[in-house]
C-alpha positions in Angstrom: -13.8 1.4 -11.8 -11.6 4.3 -10.9 -9.3 6.1 -13.4 -5.6 6.6 -12.5 -2.5 7.2 -14.6 0.1 4.5 -14.8 2.6 7.0 -13.2 0.3 7.6 -10.2 -0.3 3.9 -9.8 3.5 3.2 -9.9 4.0 5.8 -7.3 1.5 3.9 -5.0 3.4 0.7 -5.6 6.6 2.6 -4.6 4.9 3.9 -1.5 3.7 0.4 -0.6 7.3 -0.9 -1.0 8.6 1.9 1.2 6.2 0.9 3.9 7.7 -2.6 4.2 10.0 -2.8 7.3 13.7 -2.3 6.4 14.6 -5.6 8.2 12.5 -7.4 5.6 13.5 -5.5 2.5 17.2 -5.9 3.5 16.9 -9.7 3.1 14.9 -9.7 -0.1 17.2 -11.2 -2.7 17.0 -11.5 -6.5 13.5 -10.2 -7.0 12.1 -7.6 -9.3 8.7 -5.9 -8.8 6.9 -4.5 -11.9 3.5 -2.9 -12.7 1.7 -4.4 -15.6 -1.5 -3.0 -17.1 -3.3 -6.3 -17.7 -3.4 -9.6 -15.8 -3.1 -12.9 -17.5 -6.5 -13.9 -16.1 -9.4 -11.9 -14.8 -9.5 -11.0 -11.2 -5.7 -11.5 -10.6 -4.4 -8.5 -8.7 -0.8 -9.6 -8.4 1.4 -12.6 -9.2 4.7 -14.0 -7.7 6.8 -16.2 -9.9 10.1 -17.5 -8.6 11.8 -19.5 -5.9 10.8 -18.4 -2.3 13.7 -17.6 0.0 12.7 -20.6 2.2 13.2 -23.0 -0.7 16.6 -21.7 -1.9 19.6 -23.9 -1.1 23.2 -24.4 -2.2 22.0 -25.0 -5.7 20.5 -21.5 -6.0 23.0 -19.6 -8.2 22.8 -17.9 -11.6 19.0 -17.9 -11.4 16.9 -15.2 -13.1 15.3 -12.9 -10.5 11.9 -13.7 -9.0 9.2 -11.7 -10.6 6.4 -9.9 -8.8 3.7 -8.4 -11.1 1.1 -5.9 -9.8 -1.8 -5.6 -12.2 -3.0 -2.0 -12.5 -6.3 -2.5 -14.4 -7.5 -5.3 -12.2 -6.9 -3.3 -9.1 -8.5 -0.2 -10.5 -11.5 -2.3 -11.7 -12.4 -3.3 -8.1 -11.9 0.1 -6.5 -14.4 2.9 -6.2 -12.2 5.6 -4.6 -8.5 6.6 -4.6 -8.3 5.5 -0.9 -9.4 2.0 -1.9 -6.7 1.9 -4.6 -4.1 2.9 -2.0 -5.3 0.1 0.3 -5.6 -2.5 -2.4 -2.1 -1.8 -3.8 -0.5 -2.1 -0.4 -2.4 -5.3 0.4 -1.4 -6.8 -3.0 2.3 -5.7 -2.7 2.5 -7.2 0.8 0.8 -10.4 -0.3 3.2 -11.0 -3.2 6.3 -10.1 -1.2 5.1 -12.6 1.5 5.2 -15.3 -1.2 8.8 -14.3 -1.8 9.4 -15.1 1.9 7.7 -18.5 1.5 4.3 -17.7 3.0 1.5 -19.5 1.2 -2.0 -18.2 0.3 -3.7 -20.1 3.1 -1.6 -18.4 5.8 -1.9 -15.0 4.1 -5.7 -15.3 4.1 -5.6 -16.2 7.8 -3.6 -12.9 8.3 -6.0 -10.9 6.3 -4.1 -10.6 3.1 
């Protein structure tokens, strides 16, 4: 396990978000991304909770934002170097944002996420 401050970890999440192409971030709607220290279950690096863009219809109004959690301690626990943390944060952020766009785990695993 590698040690990293919450602030430094949050900066990595911000950098990962900045690396997402603008044409994608421009269409992200009603979603919040947060860093949480502990996951609700061991081994969970990130979690998307919400209604994917592909499933939203005319009924979608007045809904609380989708919620993406990135779990700091779980990611730090599986990494041995700062570079591994950078890579794992980016992979996790991209993975969870893909869920916001309606891409399921099976397809993400095919793509390497």
